[in-house]
N, C-alpha and C positions, 0 to 999 in steps of 0.2 A: 481616571475618567469617571464621569457621572453615570449613574445607572440609566439604562434605557428602558422604555416601556416593554413589558413582556409580550412576546408574540402570542397571538391567540390561534385557535384552530383555523385551518384554511377557510377563507370566505370568498365571496364573489368580489373580484377586483374592481375597484373604481375605474371608470373609463378616463383615460388620459389622452391628450392630443396625440395624433399619429406622428411618429418620429420620422424625420427625413432619413431614408436608408443610406444616403451618401454622407450624412454627418458622421464625423469620426468619433469613435469611442475613446475613452481614456485607457481602457483595459479590456481585452478579450481573452478569456480563459478557455483552454481546450482540454476537455475531460472533466468529469465531475465525480471524482472519488473523494475519499476523506480529506486529502490535502487541499484540493481546490474548493471543496465544500467549506473547509475551515477558512480559506481565504475569502470566500464569498460572505461568510458570516461576519468576519472582521471588517470587510469592506462596506457592509450594509449601513452602518450608522454614519458613514462619511458622505455627507450630502453633496460634496463637490466632486465626487468620483463617479463617473459614468462607466459602469462595468457590466459585462454580460459573459456568461459561461455556456459553452456548447458541449453536449454529450450525445453520442450516438445511441445509447440505450434508451428505452422508453421511460425509464425511471431509475432512481437510485437503488443500487444493490451492492452489498458488500460480502463477497465470498459466500454466496448462498449455499454452495455445496459443502461448506465446512461449519455450518451453524448446528453442530451436533449438540443434542440436549445436554446441558450442564457444562459445556466447554466455556471457558472464560477468556477474555482478552488478557494479554500478558503485561499490561500497564494499568496503573490505577485509574479510577474513573475521572480523576482530574485531568487526565490526558484526553479531554474531550476536544471539541472543535475550537474552543475559545479560552478556557479558563486560565491557562498558563500565560496568556497575554492580557486578558481582561476578565477577571473573575466576576465583574458586575454585568457581563453581557447577558442579554435575554436568550442567547442561543446556547447557554451552558446546559450540561446534562442535568444539573440540579433544577434548573428552571423547567426543563422538559418534564421531570418528575412532578414538579409543582403543577404544571398545566394538566397533568394526568391524574392529579390528586393521589399521587403515590409517594409523596415526600416522606410522610411519617412511616409507612411500611419499609421504605428503604433505610430510614434512620434506624429502625429496630432490627433490620436484617444485618446491619454492621458489615456490609460488603465493601471492601476496598477495590476488588477486581470484579467487574460485572460480567455477566454472560455475554457471549458474542451476539446472540440473538437480540439482547437488549440494546447493545451498542448499535446494531444494524437498525433497529426500530427507532432509536434516537436520531440517527443520521437521516432516515427517511422522513421523520417529522420535520427536521430542519430543511430538507430538500423540498418538501411540499410547501413550506411557508416562506422561504427566502425569495426575494425578487431577483430577477435577472438570470434565472437558470433556464436554459433551453434544452430540454431533453428531446430526443428524436431528431437531432441535428448532427449530421456526419460531416466533419471537417475534411475537405478534400485536398486543399493546397494552401500554402502560405507564401507570400511574396513581399519584398520590400519595394515600394514605389518611390523612387528617388525624386520624381517630379512633384509629388504631393507630400513627400516626407512622411509617409504613412505605411503601415503594413496593410496588405489586402488578405482577407480570409475568405476563401471560397468554401461554401458548404452546401450540402444537400439536405433538405427537410424530408424526413421519412414519415410514412403513414403508419397506421396501427399495426400493419403486417411487416413493417420494416422495409417496404419498397419505396423507391424514390417518388416523392410527391411534388417537390419544387426545388429550384436552384436559387441560391442567394449569395450575396457578397457583403461582407462587412469591412469597414475601414477602422483602424485603430492606431493609436500612438504607441501602445505597448501590448505585449503578449505575455501570457503565462501558460506553460505547458505542464499539465498534470494528467498525462494519459495513462499513468500506472504501469502495471506489469502484466505479463501473460504467462500461463502455465509452461513450465520447462519440462520437455520430454527428452530424455537422453537419446542420442542417435540410434543405439542398438534397439530401442524399443519403439521408435516411431512407426515402423511397419506394422507392429502389433496393434497400436492404437487405431490405425487407419483400417485394419483388416475387418471385414464383415463377419459377424457371428462370434467374435472373440470378446469376452468380458475383460478388457484391458482399459482401465479408465484412470484419468488423472484425479488426484485428490480434490481438485476444484469442482468435480462433478460427483463427488462421493455420494451425497444424500440422494441424488437423482437415481443412482444405480444400486443403492444399498440392498434392496430386496433381491435383486438379481444376483448380487455378489453372495449374499447369505445362502442362496439356493445352490451355489457351487459347492462341489465336494471339498476342494482344497483351495485356500486363498493365500496369496503371497502379497505382503506389503513391502514395497521398496522405498526406502528413505528413512533416515534415523533422526529426523528433526521433530518439531512439535506436531505437525500434521500427521506424520507417520505414527507417532505415539498415540495420538487421540483416536485415529482410525483403528489401529491395532486393538486398543482398549475397547472401543465400541463393538468391534467384531467379536472380541473375546467374550464380552458380557452377553452377547446374543447367541452364542453357540453352546450347545449342551456340554456339560462336564464329561470329559473323556472322549468327546467327538469334536474337539475344537478344530483340528486340522488346519492350523495356521502357521505361517512362516513370516518372520519379520527380519529383513536384512537392510543394511545400509553401509555406505562407504566410510563413515567416520569410525575412528578406532574403538569407540565405545558408545553405548547409549548414555550420553553424558548430560548432566544437569546444566541448565542455563546458569551463567554467572549472574547471580542475583544478590550479591552482597551490596551493601549500601555504597561503599567506595567504588566497587566495580560498576555500579549503575551511573557513576559520574562520567562515564564515557558517553552518556546520552544527555549531555548538557551543552549549552552554547559555548562554555569555556573550552571543552574538548573539541567541539566542531571548529572553532577558530584556530586552535592549536594544530589540528590535523590539516586544515586548509593551508597553513603556512609551511608545512613540511615539503621537502623535495618530492617530485613525482615518483621516483623509484621507491622511496620510503613509504609513501602512501600505499602504493600497490602491494608492497610486502605486508603492511599492517592489515589491510583488508582481508587477505587470505588467512593471516594468523589469528584474527579475532573472531573466528567462527563461533566460539563458545559464548560470545556475547549476544549473538542474535540468531544462531542456527541450531542451538541445542534444544533440550527439552526441559520444560518446567519440572522442578523436583517433585511437586505434588502429583503430576501425571505419572512420573516414573514410580512413585510410591503406590499409586492406585493400581498400576499394572502388576506390581509385585504382590500387592495384597490380593488381587483377584487370582493370580496364579497360585499363591499360597493356599487360598481358600479351597482350591480344587485338589489339594493334596490331603485334605483332612481325613478322607476315607481310604487313604492309601493310594499309591500310584502317582504318576505325574501327568499333568495335562499334555495333550497332544499339540504342543506349541513349541516352535523352534525360534530362538532369538539369536541372530548372529550378526555382530557388527564387523566392520573391516572388510566388507565384501562388495565387489562391484560386479555389475552385469556386463559381460563381454559381448555376447550376442544373444539373440532370442529367435525362436521360430515356432511354427505350428506343427504339432505332431498328433497322430491318431485322431484326426478330425478336428475337434475343437479344444484339444489340450494345448497348453503352452509349455515349451521347454526353455528354461533360462540357463545359459552357460555362465557359470560364476567363477570368479577368481578371488581367493583370499589374499589381501594385500600384504599381510605379514608373513604368511606361510609360503606365498607364491605357489599355492596349490590350486587346482581347478576341479570343478565338479559340475554336475548337471542337476537341475531341479525341475521335475514335471509338476505342473500346477493347473488348476482349472480356471483361476481368475487372478488378476493382478491389479493392485491399486498402486499407482505411481505417486507417492508423496515426495516428489523430487523437486519441489519448490517452484519458484517463479523467476523470471528474468525480465529485464527492462524491455518494454515494448519497443520494437525497432522504430527509430525516428527518421531514418534516412529518406524515406519517401515523403514524409510530411515536411521535412526541412529542406527538401531538394531545392526549393526556390530561394532559400537563404544560404545555401552552401557556399556561393562565391564570397560571402561576407564573413563566414565563420572562421574563427581561429581554433586550431586543434593542437592537442599535445602530442608527445612522441608516439603514443599508441593510437593516434588518429581519432581520439575521443574529443568531444567539445570541451574547450576550456570554459570554466565557470568561475566567476569572481566570488568574493566573500559575501556579497549580497544576493547570491543565487542568480546572477545574470550571465547569459552567454556572452563570451568575449567576442565582439563583432568589430568589423572594420569601422574606423571613426566616422566614415561617411554616413553610417546608419545612426540617426539621432534618437530613434526609439530604443526600447529595451525589450529583450526576450528573457523572461524569468523561467526557471525550471523547478519542479517539485518532484521529489523522489526519483530523480534521474542523475543525482550528483554523488553517488556512492564513491566514485573515484576521486572526487575533489573535497568532499565534506565528511566522509567516513561513515561508520556503522549507524549513526543516528539518522541517515538520510531516509530510510523507510519507517522510522520509529514514530508512532502516533504521538508520543510525548513531546516531540519537537515540532509538530505540525503548526501549532498556534504561534510559537516563537518565530518560525520561518515565515509564516504568513505575515506576522507583524513586521518583520524585517523587510519583507518585500514592499509592504504598504508604506513604511517609513521612507524607503528608498524611492518609491514611485512618486509619492506626493511631495517629497522634499521637505516635509514637515516631521513632526514627532507625535502622530496621533496615538501611538502605542509606546510609551516610555519603556525601555527594556533594561533589565538589570545589568549592572556592570560586572558582577561576579555571581557565578552560579554553582561553583564546586569548591570543596575544601582542598581537593588535589590541585597541585601546581604541576602541569604536565611536562614542562621543559625547564631547562636551566636559564634560558633567556628571560629577560624581564617580561612578566605577563602583561597583557593588554589591560590598561586601567579603565578602559571604556569600550563600549560597543563601537563597531565601525560607524563612521559618520554617514548619514543618509546623503545620497546624491541629490543635490538641490536642482530643482527644475524651474524654469520660467514658463513652462507650458500652462496655458489656461485650461482648467478643467470645466467640462460642460455639466449642466444639471442632470441628475439621474431622472430618466423618464422611462415609462413602460412602453414596449412596442405593442402596437395594436394592428 
């Protein structure tokens, strides 16, 4: 693809003719997280594609509660919105640096993994400058209209305070769902999160509550993945030596390093994604649970930093007041002595039980897919499901629908059960977006590689080419800006 002109800083938009609200779009995206932001960036240079993306939040924000100073994303900077599909795109991270006159400092910094705060700033820059993004728009319902052979999207436009301001409806030939995930709170701890006056917070809100947590006498971090490790390290560094009063527990059998060998990382390639998709459903389900160390463990550098900090605190004799215990689950929890929290613990190997009294709890218990049942209720009669009642999703990331539905519904980061551990990985976002656009347009605007891994994952003959795009005779309308 030829290079595109570089995007400049946000400027006043040129007035365009008012768009007929009943005119159908080619694509409506729901949710503007990194995945749909990537798709919007890749769609922008395609003049024949009329696309709009709706997001309930007032602006782009990526895990603000976890932008801890110095924490880095776990993929190289090339896993930006576009580079692994189109390195000449003006929406690349390198071009972002160029527009900020920071390219040479980055060059000399020699950083392959950038800080989370910088990745967030880069995405916010793209979100401010890309056309077709509608923040403050809450999507309420989706339907297939068989008479018009179009999807209907009902939405509520929100004001600055998040209150309903106006109702609207859009029509589209195709949809893409990128609604992301929500914090997961284990059932035994849900009453504690909702209880008034108890400092029990999910890691997603950590920075908003950090000072309150540090003021607590004893703090417990629950969760042995990357977020738990980063939060434990941050709390450890901020507590006085000898007065740490920290507990770190998690269900996994060890505080294990992420599988980060070069051949191990080939599980995050299109080759493995296609291999995984072709497996039988029971095999896929077994693999997802068994591959936790590929995506739910801890960066080895973070584990080393924790050990270094703990070791430093032994130099003058004694041990830090910190307890790190893997292989532990929280059975129940309750309030004791006013605002104290009691966790009832079970060690999974020993089958032993204990109680832990603490003053504050951080739940680094991960995220789960945002429930789609309400949003997809209008499409439920057309959807095909697997043995586990989950949506069936084809190789091109489309929901498998009744043949009477002539449009397509694509999904992003909701296909772990069909496409494997790469579903939430930022490194596959641009490839997936390019796959969707190739399928949607019936053309090949983004030529994709036929081979991406040295590993051959099965004994069957590997695919020699990427799946063919689904050809479409639909006429695409020119891209115009709503006014």
